[in-house]
PDB file of N, CA, C and O in Angstrom:
ATOM      1  N   MET A   1       9.283 124.577  10.027  1.00  0.00           N
ATOM      2  CA  MET A   1       8.787 123.259  10.313  1.00  0.00           C
ATOM      3  C   MET A   1       7.294 123.363  10.579  1.00  0.00           C
ATOM      4  O   MET A   1       6.829 124.331  11.182  1.00  0.00           O
ATOM      5  N   ALA A   2       6.548 122.367  10.131  1.00  0.00           N
ATOM      6  CA  ALA A   2       5.111 122.317  10.373  1.00  0.00           C
ATOM      7  C   ALA A   2       4.761 121.001  11.041  1.00  0.00           C
ATOM      8  O   ALA A   2       5.323 119.956  10.714  1.00  0.00           O
ATOM      9  N   LEU A   3       3.844 121.060  11.964  1.00  0.00           N
ATOM     10  CA  LEU A   3       3.356 119.877  12.650  1.00  0.00           C
ATOM     11  C   LEU A   3       1.974 119.564  12.118  1.00  0.00           C
ATOM     12  O   LEU A   3       1.115 120.445  12.065  1.00  0.00           O
ATOM     13  N   THR A   4       1.750 118.336  11.727  1.00  0.00           N
ATOM     14  CA  THR A   4       0.430 117.931  11.261  1.00  0.00           C
ATOM     15  C   THR A   4      -0.033 116.719  12.039  1.00  0.00           C
ATOM     16  O   THR A   4       0.759 116.041  12.693  1.00  0.00           O
ATOM     17  N   GLY A   5      -1.315 116.459  11.960  1.00  0.00           N
ATOM     18  CA  GLY A   5      -1.885 115.306  12.649  1.00  0.00           C
ATOM     19  C   GLY A   5      -3.390 115.421  12.672  1.00  0.00           C
ATOM     20  O   GLY A   5      -3.974 116.258  11.984  1.00  0.00           O
ATOM     21  N   LEU A   6      -3.999 114.590  13.454  1.00  0.00           N
ATOM     22  CA  LEU A   6      -5.449 114.562  13.537  1.00  0.00           C
ATOM     23  C   LEU A   6      -5.842 114.462  14.998  1.00  0.00           C
ATOM     24  O   LEU A   6      -5.322 113.624  15.735  1.00  0.00           O
ATOM     25  N   GLY A   7      -6.745 115.305  15.406  1.00  0.00           N
ATOM     26  CA  GLY A   7      -7.237 115.276  16.770  1.00  0.00           C
ATOM     27  C   GLY A   7      -8.486 116.120  16.879  1.00  0.00           C
ATOM     28  O   GLY A   7      -8.772 116.949  16.015  1.00  0.00           O
ATOM     29  N   THR A   8      -9.219 115.902  17.940  1.00  0.00           N
ATOM     30  CA  THR A   8     -10.417 116.696  18.200  1.00  0.00           C
ATOM     31  C   THR A   8     -10.021 117.973  18.931  1.00  0.00           C
ATOM     32  O   THR A   8      -8.898 118.078  19.425  1.00  0.00           O
ATOM     33  N   PRO A   9     -10.924 118.941  19.007  1.00  0.00           N
ATOM     34  CA  PRO A   9     -10.596 120.150  19.768  1.00  0.00           C
ATOM     35  C   PRO A   9     -10.170 119.850  21.209  1.00  0.00           C
ATOM     36  O   PRO A   9      -9.253 120.488  21.726  1.00  0.00           O
ATOM     37  N   ASN A  10     -10.821 118.897  21.852  1.00  0.00           N
ATOM     38  CA  ASN A  10     -10.445 118.572  23.231  1.00  0.00           C
ATOM     39  C   ASN A  10      -9.028 118.011  23.304  1.00  0.00           C
ATOM     40  O   ASN A  10      -8.295 118.309  24.246  1.00  0.00           O
ATOM     41  N   GLN A  11      -8.638 117.209  22.328  1.00  0.00           N
ATOM     42  CA  GLN A  11      -7.302 116.632  22.319  1.00  0.00           C
ATOM     43  C   GLN A  11      -6.231 117.662  21.941  1.00  0.00           C
ATOM     44  O   GLN A  11      -5.089 117.567  22.391  1.00  0.00           O
ATOM     45  N   MET A  12      -6.601 118.634  21.123  1.00  0.00           N
ATOM     46  CA  MET A  12      -5.634 119.589  20.589  1.00  0.00           C
ATOM     47  C   MET A  12      -5.568 120.916  21.347  1.00  0.00           C
ATOM     48  O   MET A  12      -4.663 121.719  21.118  1.00  0.00           O
ATOM     49  N   ARG A  13      -6.521 121.145  22.244  1.00  0.00           N
ATOM     50  CA  ARG A  13      -6.654 122.451  22.908  1.00  0.00           C
ATOM     51  C   ARG A  13      -5.335 122.945  23.504  1.00  0.00           C
ATOM     52  O   ARG A  13      -4.921 124.070  23.224  1.00  0.00           O
ATOM     53  N   GLN A  14      -4.677 122.132  24.314  1.00  0.00           N
ATOM     54  CA  GLN A  14      -3.462 122.611  24.978  1.00  0.00           C
ATOM     55  C   GLN A  14      -2.366 122.967  23.974  1.00  0.00           C
ATOM     56  O   GLN A  14      -1.582 123.886  24.216  1.00  0.00           O
ATOM     57  N   TYR A  15      -2.304 122.250  22.851  1.00  0.00           N
ATOM     58  CA  TYR A  15      -1.260 122.504  21.858  1.00  0.00           C
ATOM     59  C   TYR A  15      -1.539 123.779  21.053  1.00  0.00           C
ATOM     60  O   TYR A  15      -0.617 124.479  20.633  1.00  0.00           O
ATOM     61  N   VAL A  16      -2.817 124.061  20.849  1.00  0.00           N
ATOM     62  CA  VAL A  16      -3.178 125.309  20.185  1.00  0.00           C
ATOM     63  C   VAL A  16      -2.898 126.481  21.121  1.00  0.00           C
ATOM     64  O   VAL A  16      -2.339 127.498  20.711  1.00  0.00           O
ATOM     65  N   LYS A  17      -3.289 126.326  22.369  1.00  0.00           N
ATOM     66  CA  LYS A  17      -3.103 127.418  23.325  1.00  0.00           C
ATOM     67  C   LYS A  17      -1.641 127.702  23.629  1.00  0.00           C
ATOM     68  O   LYS A  17      -1.280 128.852  23.882  1.00  0.00           O
ATOM     69  N   ASP A  18      -0.788 126.677  23.609  1.00  0.00           N
ATOM     70  CA  ASP A  18       0.630 126.942  23.905  1.00  0.00           C
ATOM     71  C   ASP A  18       1.445 127.265  22.654  1.00  0.00           C
ATOM     72  O   ASP A  18       2.655 127.476  22.738  1.00  0.00           O
ATOM     73  N   GLY A  19       0.780 127.303  21.482  1.00  0.00           N
ATOM     74  CA  GLY A  19       1.440 127.698  20.252  1.00  0.00           C
ATOM     75  C   GLY A  19       2.131 126.583  19.491  1.00  0.00           C
ATOM     76  O   GLY A  19       2.705 126.828  18.430  1.00  0.00           O
ATOM     77  N   THR A  20       2.090 125.357  20.010  1.00  0.00           N
ATOM     78  CA  THR A  20       2.696 124.232  19.293  1.00  0.00           C
ATOM     79  C   THR A  20       2.034 124.054  17.936  1.00  0.00           C
ATOM     80  O   THR A  20       2.700 123.781  16.938  1.00  0.00           O
ATOM     81  N   VAL A  21       0.713 124.213  17.911  1.00  0.00           N
ATOM     82  CA  VAL A  21      -0.074 124.116  16.677  1.00  0.00           C
ATOM     83  C   VAL A  21      -0.826 125.431  16.520  1.00  0.00           C
ATOM     84  O   VAL A  21      -1.498 125.874  17.451  1.00  0.00           O
ATOM     85  N   LYS A  22      -0.720 126.056  15.359  1.00  0.00           N
ATOM     86  CA  LYS A  22      -1.423 127.323  15.133  1.00  0.00           C
ATOM     87  C   LYS A  22      -2.893 127.107  14.847  1.00  0.00           C
ATOM     88  O   LYS A  22      -3.742 127.852  15.336  1.00  0.00           O
ATOM     89  N   ASN A  23      -3.199 126.090  14.055  1.00  0.00           N
ATOM     90  CA  ASN A  23      -4.589 125.767  13.751  1.00  0.00           C
ATOM     91  C   ASN A  23      -4.666 124.371  13.153  1.00  0.00           C
ATOM     92  O   ASN A  23      -3.658 123.794  12.747  1.00  0.00           O
ATOM     93  N   PHE A  24      -5.874 123.847  13.108  1.00  0.00           N
ATOM     94  CA  PHE A  24      -6.147 122.563  12.463  1.00  0.00           C
ATOM     95  C   PHE A  24      -7.596 122.586  12.022  1.00  0.00           C
ATOM     96  O   PHE A  24      -8.370 123.439  12.458  1.00  0.00           O
ATOM     97  N   ALA A  25      -7.962 121.666  11.172  1.00  0.00           N
ATOM     98  CA  ALA A  25      -9.312 121.695  10.602  1.00  0.00           C
ATOM     99  C   ALA A  25      -9.974 120.327  10.692  1.00  0.00           C
ATOM    100  O   ALA A  25      -9.329 119.290  10.536  1.00  0.00           O
ATOM    101  N   LEU A  26     -11.260 120.353  10.944  1.00  0.00           N
ATOM    102  CA  LEU A  26     -12.115 119.156  10.981  1.00  0.00           C
ATOM    103  C   LEU A  26     -13.521 119.558  10.564  1.00  0.00           C
ATOM    104  O   LEU A  26     -13.896 120.727  10.644  1.00  0.00           O
ATOM    105  N   TRP A  27     -14.280 118.591  10.127  1.00  0.00           N
ATOM    106  CA  TRP A  27     -15.700 118.821   9.944  1.00  0.00           C
ATOM    107  C   TRP A  27     -16.363 118.616  11.289  1.00  0.00           C
ATOM    108  O   TRP A  27     -15.954 117.753  12.066  1.00  0.00           O
ATOM    109  N   LYS A  28     -17.379 119.403  11.562  1.00  0.00           N
ATOM    110  CA  LYS A  28     -18.117 119.263  12.818  1.00  0.00           C
ATOM    111  C   LYS A  28     -18.936 117.977  12.764  1.00  0.00           C
ATOM    112  O   LYS A  28     -19.730 117.795  11.841  1.00  0.00           O
ATOM    113  N   PRO A  29     -18.758 117.083  13.736  1.00  0.00           N
ATOM    114  CA  PRO A  29     -19.516 115.835  13.732  1.00  0.00           C
ATOM    115  C   PRO A  29     -21.031 116.051  13.711  1.00  0.00           C
ATOM    116  O   PRO A  29     -21.760 115.292  13.073  1.00  0.00           O
ATOM    117  N   ALA A  30     -21.495 117.074  14.400  1.00  0.00           N
ATOM    118  CA  ALA A  30     -22.936 117.336  14.420  1.00  0.00           C
ATOM    119  C   ALA A  30     -23.448 117.679  13.029  1.00  0.00           C
ATOM    120  O   ALA A  30     -24.533 117.243  12.644  1.00  0.00           O
ATOM    121  N   ASP A  31     -22.672 118.460  12.268  1.00  0.00           N
ATOM    122  CA  ASP A  31     -23.087 118.816  10.913  1.00  0.00           C
ATOM    123  C   ASP A  31     -23.033 117.609   9.978  1.00  0.00           C
ATOM    124  O   ASP A  31     -23.883 117.465   9.100  1.00  0.00           O
ATOM    125  N   LEU A  32     -22.039 116.747  10.163  1.00  0.00           N
ATOM    126  CA  LEU A  32     -21.977 115.522   9.346  1.00  0.00           C
ATOM    127  C   LEU A  32     -23.209 114.653   9.589  1.00  0.00           C
ATOM    128  O   LEU A  32     -23.819 114.149   8.646  1.00  0.00           O
ATOM    129  N   GLY A  33     -23.565 114.484  10.856  1.00  0.00           N
ATOM    130  CA  GLY A  33     -24.750 113.697  11.185  1.00  0.00           C
ATOM    131  C   GLY A  33     -26.031 114.338  10.678  1.00  0.00           C
ATOM    132  O   GLY A  33     -26.927 113.650  10.190  1.00  0.00           O
ATOM    133  N   TYR A  34     -26.113 115.641  10.794  1.00  0.00           N
ATOM    134  CA  TYR A  34     -27.278 116.400  10.334  1.00  0.00           C
ATOM    135  C   TYR A  34     -27.462 116.208   8.825  1.00  0.00           C
ATOM    136  O   TYR A  34     -28.567 115.932   8.358  1.00  0.00           O
ATOM    137  N   LEU A  35     -26.374 116.356   8.073  1.00  0.00           N
ATOM    138  CA  LEU A  35     -26.432 116.180   6.623  1.00  0.00           C
ATOM    139  C   LEU A  35     -26.786 114.737   6.260  1.00  0.00           C
ATOM    140  O   LEU A  35     -27.593 114.501   5.361  1.00  0.00           O
ATOM    141  N   ALA A  36     -26.189 113.784   6.950  1.00  0.00           N
ATOM    142  CA  ALA A  36     -26.480 112.372   6.674  1.00  0.00           C
ATOM    143  C   ALA A  36     -27.949 112.057   6.933  1.00  0.00           C
ATOM    144  O   ALA A  36     -28.558 111.296   6.182  1.00  0.00           O
ATOM    145  N   ALA A  37     -28.524 112.632   7.988  1.00  0.00           N
ATOM    146  CA  ALA A  37     -29.936 112.392   8.290  1.00  0.00           C
ATOM    147  C   ALA A  37     -30.831 112.954   7.191  1.00  0.00           C
ATOM    148  O   ALA A  37     -31.776 112.290   6.764  1.00  0.00           O
ATOM    149  N   TYR A  38     -30.546 114.160   6.733  1.00  0.00           N
ATOM    150  CA  TYR A  38     -31.338 114.740   5.651  1.00  0.00           C
ATOM    151  C   TYR A  38     -31.188 113.955   4.357  1.00  0.00           C
ATOM    152  O   TYR A  38     -32.165 113.742   3.639  1.00  0.00           O
ATOM    153  N   ALA A  39     -29.965 113.525   4.056  1.00  0.00           N
ATOM    154  CA  ALA A  39     -29.752 112.731   2.841  1.00  0.00           C
ATOM    155  C   ALA A  39     -30.488 111.396   2.938  1.00  0.00           C
ATOM    156  O   ALA A  39     -31.111 110.959   1.970  1.00  0.00           O
ATOM    157  N   GLY A  40     -30.421 110.757   4.080  1.00  0.00           N
ATOM    158  CA  GLY A  40     -31.127 109.490   4.277  1.00  0.00           C
ATOM    159  C   GLY A  40     -32.631 109.646   4.161  1.00  0.00           C
ATOM    160  O   GLY A  40     -33.300 108.815   3.546  1.00  0.00           O
ATOM    161  N   ALA A  41     -33.164 110.704   4.749  1.00  0.00           N
ATOM    162  CA  ALA A  41     -34.601 110.956   4.666  1.00  0.00           C
ATOM    163  C   ALA A  41     -35.025 111.235   3.230  1.00  0.00           C
ATOM    164  O   ALA A  41     -36.065 110.755   2.780  1.00  0.00           O
ATOM    165  N   ALA A  42     -34.212 112.016   2.508  1.00  0.00           N
ATOM    166  CA  ALA A  42     -34.532 112.317   1.104  1.00  0.00           C
ATOM    167  C   ALA A  42     -34.490 111.052   0.258  1.00  0.00           C
ATOM    168  O   ALA A  42     -35.312 110.874  -0.641  1.00  0.00           O
ATOM    169  N   LEU A  43     -33.543 110.184   0.542  1.00  0.00           N
ATOM    170  CA  LEU A  43     -33.428 108.929  -0.184  1.00  0.00           C
ATOM    171  C   LEU A  43     -34.603 107.999   0.148  1.00  0.00           C
ATOM    172  O   LEU A  43     -35.209 107.415  -0.750  1.00  0.00           O
ATOM    173  N   ALA A  44     -34.917 107.867   1.433  1.00  0.00           N
ATOM    174  CA  ALA A  44     -36.004 106.980   1.864  1.00  0.00           C
ATOM    175  C   ALA A  44     -37.366 107.449   1.361  1.00  0.00           C
ATOM    176  O   ALA A  44     -38.242 106.628   1.091  1.00  0.00           O
ATOM    177  N   SER A  45     -37.549 108.759   1.234  1.00  0.00           N
ATOM    178  CA  SER A  45     -38.839 109.286   0.791  1.00  0.00           C
ATOM    179  C   SER A  45     -38.989 109.309  -0.730  1.00  0.00           C
ATOM    180  O   SER A  45     -40.066 109.598  -1.252  1.00  0.00           O
ATOM    181  N   GLY A  46     -37.900 109.003  -1.433  1.00  0.00           N
ATOM    182  CA  GLY A  46     -37.952 109.019  -2.897  1.00  0.00           C
ATOM    183  C   GLY A  46     -37.684 110.384  -3.504  1.00  0.00           C
ATOM    184  O   GLY A  46     -37.771 110.548  -4.721  1.00  0.00           O
ATOM    185  N   GLN A  47     -37.359 111.368  -2.671  1.00  0.00           N
ATOM    186  CA  GLN A  47     -37.046 112.704  -3.185  1.00  0.00           C
ATOM    187  C   GLN A  47     -35.797 112.645  -4.058  1.00  0.00           C
ATOM    188  O   GLN A  47     -35.700 113.359  -5.057  1.00  0.00           O
ATOM    189  N   ILE A  48     -34.844 111.798  -3.685  1.00  0.00           N
ATOM    190  CA  ILE A  48     -33.637 111.575  -4.482  1.00  0.00           C
ATOM    191  C   ILE A  48     -33.416 110.072  -4.635  1.00  0.00           C
ATOM    192  O   ILE A  48     -33.950 109.268  -3.871  1.00  0.00           O
ATOM    193  N   THR A  49     -32.622 109.715  -5.630  1.00  0.00           N
ATOM    194  CA  THR A  49     -32.279 108.297  -5.827  1.00  0.00           C
ATOM    195  C   THR A  49     -30.802 108.034  -5.559  1.00  0.00           C
ATOM    196  O   THR A  49     -30.369 106.884  -5.493  1.00  0.00           O
ATOM    197  N   GLY A  50     -30.038 109.105  -5.407  1.00  0.00           N
ATOM    198  CA  GLY A  50     -28.601 108.981  -5.220  1.00  0.00           C
ATOM    199  C   GLY A  50     -27.827 109.198  -6.506  1.00  0.00           C
ATOM    200  O   GLY A  50     -26.610 109.016  -6.541  1.00  0.00           O
ATOM    201  N   ALA A  51     -28.526 109.585  -7.559  1.00  0.00           N
ATOM    202  CA  ALA A  51     -27.877 109.794  -8.856  1.00  0.00           C
ATOM    203  C   ALA A  51     -27.102 111.106  -8.867  1.00  0.00           C
ATOM    204  O   ALA A  51     -27.523 112.095  -8.269  1.00  0.00           O
ATOM    205  N   GLU A  52     -25.984 111.100  -9.544  1.00  0.00           N
ATOM    206  CA  GLU A  52     -25.157 112.294  -9.672  1.00  0.00           C
ATOM    207  C   GLU A  52     -25.978 113.445 -10.250  1.00  0.00           C
ATOM    208  O   GLU A  52     -26.721 113.273 -11.216  1.00  0.00           O
ATOM    209  N   GLY A  53     -25.830 114.619  -9.642  1.00  0.00           N
ATOM    210  CA  GLY A  53     -26.520 115.815 -10.115  1.00  0.00           C
ATOM    211  C   GLY A  53     -27.832 116.111  -9.408  1.00  0.00           C
ATOM    212  O   GLY A  53     -28.343 117.226  -9.517  1.00  0.00           O
ATOM    213  N   GLU A  54     -28.395 115.141  -8.682  1.00  0.00           N
ATOM    214  CA  GLU A  54     -29.637 115.404  -7.945  1.00  0.00           C
ATOM    215  C   GLU A  54     -29.355 116.390  -6.817  1.00  0.00           C
ATOM    216  O   GLU A  54     -28.259 116.424  -6.258  1.00  0.00           O
ATOM    217  N   LYS A  55     -30.360 117.186  -6.499  1.00  0.00           N
ATOM    218  CA  LYS A  55     -30.231 118.182  -5.436  1.00  0.00           C
ATOM    219  C   LYS A  55     -31.273 117.914  -4.355  1.00  0.00           C
ATOM    220  O   LYS A  55     -32.354 117.390  -4.623  1.00  0.00           O
ATOM    221  N   PHE A  56     -30.922 118.283  -3.136  1.00  0.00           N
ATOM    222  CA  PHE A  56     -31.877 118.197  -2.030  1.00  0.00           C
ATOM    223  C   PHE A  56     -31.494 119.247  -1.002  1.00  0.00           C
ATOM    224  O   PHE A  56     -30.350 119.699  -0.951  1.00  0.00           O
ATOM    225  N   LYS A  57     -32.467 119.628  -0.184  1.00  0.00           N
ATOM    226  CA  LYS A  57     -32.231 120.611   0.867  1.00  0.00           C
ATOM    227  C   LYS A  57     -31.951 119.881   2.170  1.00  0.00           C
ATOM    228  O   LYS A  57     -32.615 118.904   2.515  1.00  0.00           O
ATOM    229  N   ALA A  58     -30.949 120.380   2.881  1.00  0.00           N
ATOM    230  CA  ALA A  58     -30.558 119.796   4.157  1.00  0.00           C
ATOM    231  C   ALA A  58     -30.756 120.818   5.279  1.00  0.00           C
ATOM    232  O   ALA A  58     -29.807 121.206   5.961  1.00  0.00           O
ATOM    233  N   GLY A  59     -31.989 121.238   5.452  1.00  0.00           N
ATOM    234  CA  GLY A  59     -32.340 122.152   6.539  1.00  0.00           C
ATOM    235  C   GLY A  59     -31.431 123.361   6.619  1.00  0.00           C
ATOM    236  O   GLY A  59     -31.203 124.046   5.622  1.00  0.00           O
ATOM    237  N   LYS A  60     -30.910 123.621   7.820  1.00  0.00           N
ATOM    238  CA  LYS A  60     -30.083 124.811   8.067  1.00  0.00           C
ATOM    239  C   LYS A  60     -28.772 124.820   7.283  1.00  0.00           C
ATOM    240  O   LYS A  60     -28.133 125.864   7.159  1.00  0.00           O
ATOM    241  N   LEU A  61     -28.365 123.660   6.752  1.00  0.00           N
ATOM    242  CA  LEU A  61     -27.115 123.585   5.985  1.00  0.00           C
ATOM    243  C   LEU A  61     -27.288 123.996   4.530  1.00  0.00           C
ATOM    244  O   LEU A  61     -26.303 124.219   3.826  1.00  0.00           O
ATOM    245  N   GLY A  62     -28.529 124.096   4.079  1.00  0.00           N
ATOM    246  CA  GLY A  62     -28.779 124.537   2.711  1.00  0.00           C
ATOM    247  C   GLY A  62     -28.917 123.405   1.714  1.00  0.00           C
ATOM    248  O   GLY A  62     -29.208 122.266   2.081  1.00  0.00           O
ATOM    249  N   GLU A  63     -28.705 123.731   0.446  1.00  0.00           N
ATOM    250  CA  GLU A  63     -28.903 122.767  -0.640  1.00  0.00           C
ATOM    251  C   GLU A  63     -27.595 122.044  -0.972  1.00  0.00           C
ATOM    252  O   GLU A  63     -26.512 122.629  -0.942  1.00  0.00           O
ATOM    253  N   TYR A  64     -27.730 120.774  -1.284  1.00  0.00           N
ATOM    254  CA  TYR A  64     -26.585 119.951  -1.663  1.00  0.00           C
ATOM    255  C   TYR A  64     -26.861 119.259  -2.978  1.00  0.00           C
ATOM    256  O   TYR A  64     -28.006 118.956  -3.314  1.00  0.00           O
ATOM    257  N   THR A  65     -25.790 119.013  -3.718  1.00  0.00           N
ATOM    258  CA  THR A  65     -25.870 118.294  -4.984  1.00  0.00           C
ATOM    259  C   THR A  65     -25.087 116.995  -4.844  1.00  0.00           C
ATOM    260  O   THR A  65     -23.955 116.989  -4.362  1.00  0.00           O
ATOM    261  N   ILE A  66     -25.690 115.917  -5.262  1.00  0.00           N
ATOM    262  CA  ILE A  66     -25.028 114.611  -5.196  1.00  0.00           C
ATOM    263  C   ILE A  66     -23.965 114.543  -6.286  1.00  0.00           C
ATOM    264  O   ILE A  66     -24.213 114.880  -7.444  1.00  0.00           O
ATOM    265  N   GLY A  67     -22.786 114.104  -5.890  1.00  0.00           N
ATOM    266  CA  GLY A  67     -21.659 114.011  -6.803  1.00  0.00           C
ATOM    267  C   GLY A  67     -21.492 112.621  -7.380  1.00  0.00           C
ATOM    268  O   GLY A  67     -22.363 111.761  -7.246  1.00  0.00           O
ATOM    269  N   ALA A  68     -20.357 112.420  -8.024  1.00  0.00           N
ATOM    270  CA  ALA A  68     -20.028 111.129  -8.621  1.00  0.00           C
ATOM    271  C   ALA A  68     -20.035 110.035  -7.555  1.00  0.00           C
ATOM    272  O   ALA A  68     -19.645 110.261  -6.409  1.00  0.00           O
ATOM    273  N   LYS A  69     -20.481 108.862  -7.952  1.00  0.00           N
ATOM    274  CA  LYS A  69     -20.544 107.694  -7.060  1.00  0.00           C
ATOM    275  C   LYS A  69     -21.396 107.963  -5.828  1.00  0.00           C
ATOM    276  O   LYS A  69     -21.127 107.437  -4.748  1.00  0.00           O
ATOM    277  N   SER A  70     -22.429 108.788  -5.998  1.00  0.00           N
ATOM    278  CA  SER A  70     -23.395 109.101  -4.935  1.00  0.00           C
ATOM    279  C   SER A  70     -22.774 109.774  -3.718  1.00  0.00           C
ATOM    280  O   SER A  70     -23.249 109.583  -2.598  1.00  0.00           O
ATOM    281  N   THR A  71     -21.716 110.561  -3.922  1.00  0.00           N
ATOM    282  CA  THR A  71     -21.087 111.244  -2.799  1.00  0.00           C
ATOM    283  C   THR A  71     -21.744 112.587  -2.527  1.00  0.00           C
ATOM    284  O   THR A  71     -22.247 113.255  -3.430  1.00  0.00           O
ATOM    285  N   ILE A  72     -21.725 112.957  -1.262  1.00  0.00           N
ATOM    286  CA  ILE A  72     -22.210 114.271  -0.833  1.00  0.00           C
ATOM    287  C   ILE A  72     -21.119 114.850   0.062  1.00  0.00           C
ATOM    288  O   ILE A  72     -20.747 114.241   1.064  1.00  0.00           O
ATOM    289  N   VAL A  73     -20.614 116.007  -0.293  1.00  0.00           N
ATOM    290  CA  VAL A  73     -19.536 116.633   0.466  1.00  0.00           C
ATOM    291  C   VAL A  73     -20.127 117.729   1.347  1.00  0.00           C
ATOM    292  O   VAL A  73     -20.818 118.624   0.860  1.00  0.00           O
ATOM    293  N   LEU A  74     -19.854 117.651   2.632  1.00  0.00           N
ATOM    294  CA  LEU A  74     -20.385 118.636   3.572  1.00  0.00           C
ATOM    295  C   LEU A  74     -19.958 120.050   3.200  1.00  0.00           C
ATOM    296  O   LEU A  74     -20.761 120.980   3.278  1.00  0.00           O
ATOM    297  N   GLY A  75     -18.739 120.216   2.808  1.00  0.00           N
ATOM    298  CA  GLY A  75     -18.227 121.547   2.483  1.00  0.00           C
ATOM    299  C   GLY A  75     -16.917 121.777   3.196  1.00  0.00           C
ATOM    300  O   GLY A  75     -16.311 120.832   3.701  1.00  0.00           O
ATOM    301  N   PRO A  76     -16.473 123.015   3.244  1.00  0.00           N
ATOM    302  CA  PRO A  76     -15.186 123.274   3.880  1.00  0.00           C
ATOM    303  C   PRO A  76     -15.218 122.922   5.365  1.00  0.00           C
ATOM    304  O   PRO A  76     -16.239 123.107   6.028  1.00  0.00           O
ATOM    305  N   PRO A  77     -14.117 122.422   5.880  1.00  0.00           N
ATOM    306  CA  PRO A  77     -14.079 122.097   7.308  1.00  0.00           C
ATOM    307  C   PRO A  77     -13.993 123.358   8.157  1.00  0.00           C
ATOM    308  O   PRO A  77     -13.711 124.445   7.654  1.00  0.00           O
ATOM    309  N   THR A  78     -14.237 123.196   9.428  1.00  0.00           N
ATOM    310  CA  THR A  78     -14.073 124.265  10.399  1.00  0.00           C
ATOM    311  C   THR A  78     -12.606 124.341  10.782  1.00  0.00           C
ATOM    312  O   THR A  78     -11.987 123.318  11.074  1.00  0.00           O
ATOM    313  N   VAL A  79     -12.047 125.533  10.785  1.00  0.00           N
ATOM    314  CA  VAL A  79     -10.662 125.727  11.216  1.00  0.00           C
ATOM    315  C   VAL A  79     -10.687 126.132  12.685  1.00  0.00           C
ATOM    316  O   VAL A  79     -11.339 127.104  13.068  1.00  0.00           O
ATOM    317  N   PHE A  80      -9.972 125.372  13.491  1.00  0.00           N
ATOM    318  CA  PHE A  80      -9.884 125.627  14.928  1.00  0.00           C
ATOM    319  C   PHE A  80      -8.556 126.316  15.205  1.00  0.00           C
ATOM    320  O   PHE A  80      -7.511 125.884  14.720  1.00  0.00           O
ATOM    321  N   ASP A  81      -8.603 127.391  15.989  1.00  0.00           N
ATOM    322  CA  ASP A  81      -7.390 128.097  16.392  1.00  0.00           C
ATOM    323  C   ASP A  81      -7.623 128.683  17.784  1.00  0.00           C
ATOM    324  O   ASP A  81      -8.653 128.426  18.407  1.00  0.00           O
ATOM    325  N   ALA A  82      -6.674 129.462  18.259  1.00  0.00           N
ATOM    326  CA  ALA A  82      -6.775 130.008  19.618  1.00  0.00           C
ATOM    327  C   ALA A  82      -8.003 130.882  19.817  1.00  0.00           C
ATOM    328  O   ALA A  82      -8.486 131.019  20.941  1.00  0.00           O
ATOM    329  N   SER A  83      -8.514 131.472  18.748  1.00  0.00           N
ATOM    330  CA  SER A  83      -9.659 132.380  18.888  1.00  0.00           C
ATOM    331  C   SER A  83     -10.991 131.657  19.055  1.00  0.00           C
ATOM    332  O   SER A  83     -11.957 132.258  19.525  1.00  0.00           O
ATOM    333  N   ASN A  84     -11.064 130.363  18.676  1.00  0.00           N
ATOM    334  CA  ASN A  84     -12.363 129.685  18.750  1.00  0.00           C
ATOM    335  C   ASN A  84     -12.338 128.313  19.409  1.00  0.00           C
ATOM    336  O   ASN A  84     -13.403 127.726  19.599  1.00  0.00           O
ATOM    337  N   ILE A  85     -11.201 127.785  19.759  1.00  0.00           N
ATOM    338  CA  ILE A  85     -11.128 126.401  20.212  1.00  0.00           C
ATOM    339  C   ILE A  85     -11.937 126.155  21.489  1.00  0.00           C
ATOM    340  O   ILE A  85     -12.446 125.051  21.684  1.00  0.00           O
ATOM    341  N   ASP A  86     -12.064 127.143  22.347  1.00  0.00           N
ATOM    342  CA  ASP A  86     -12.826 126.955  23.578  1.00  0.00           C
ATOM    343  C   ASP A  86     -14.338 126.903  23.364  1.00  0.00           C
ATOM    344  O   ASP A  86     -15.087 126.615  24.297  1.00  0.00           O
ATOM    345  N   GLN A  87     -14.779 127.175  22.163  1.00  0.00           N
ATOM    346  CA  GLN A  87     -16.205 127.103  21.845  1.00  0.00           C
ATOM    347  C   GLN A  87     -16.654 125.674  21.510  1.00  0.00           C
ATOM    348  O   GLN A  87     -17.844 125.435  21.308  1.00  0.00           O
ATOM    349  N   PHE A  88     -15.718 124.732  21.452  1.00  0.00           N
ATOM    350  CA  PHE A  88     -16.028 123.362  21.032  1.00  0.00           C
ATOM    351  C   PHE A  88     -15.648 122.365  22.107  1.00  0.00           C
ATOM    352  O   PHE A  88     -14.590 122.467  22.727  1.00  0.00           O
ATOM    353  N   ASN A  89     -16.531 121.395  22.318  1.00  0.00           N
ATOM    354  CA  ASN A  89     -16.299 120.384  23.343  1.00  0.00           C
ATOM    355  C   ASN A  89     -16.567 119.006  22.750  1.00  0.00           C
ATOM    356  O   ASN A  89     -17.616 118.409  22.991  1.00  0.00           O
ATOM    357  N   PHE A  90     -15.625 118.518  21.988  1.00  0.00           N
ATOM    358  CA  PHE A  90     -15.673 117.141  21.476  1.00  0.00           C
ATOM    359  C   PHE A  90     -14.276 116.692  21.161  1.00  0.00           C
ATOM    360  O   PHE A  90     -14.077 115.562  20.715  1.00  0.00           O
TER     361      PHE A  90
END
């Protein structure tokens, strides 16, 4: 049996620690905001137009390529488990 759902590290901590949930994944909100700020700045400055295939640098996160329908994917989510869950407070 597998348990699935959605929660933040703070909401899921006790369930990870007691073994109810082995791990779960989310994107870090700070990284999502960081990427959105860089994309917005690149768009506002004219560095990009939002067209598919355009590239821009997002500081410490590296280079990103705009996808279909002007989408930008942060990348793989962070997997939270007993070894790292206490490092996150959100």
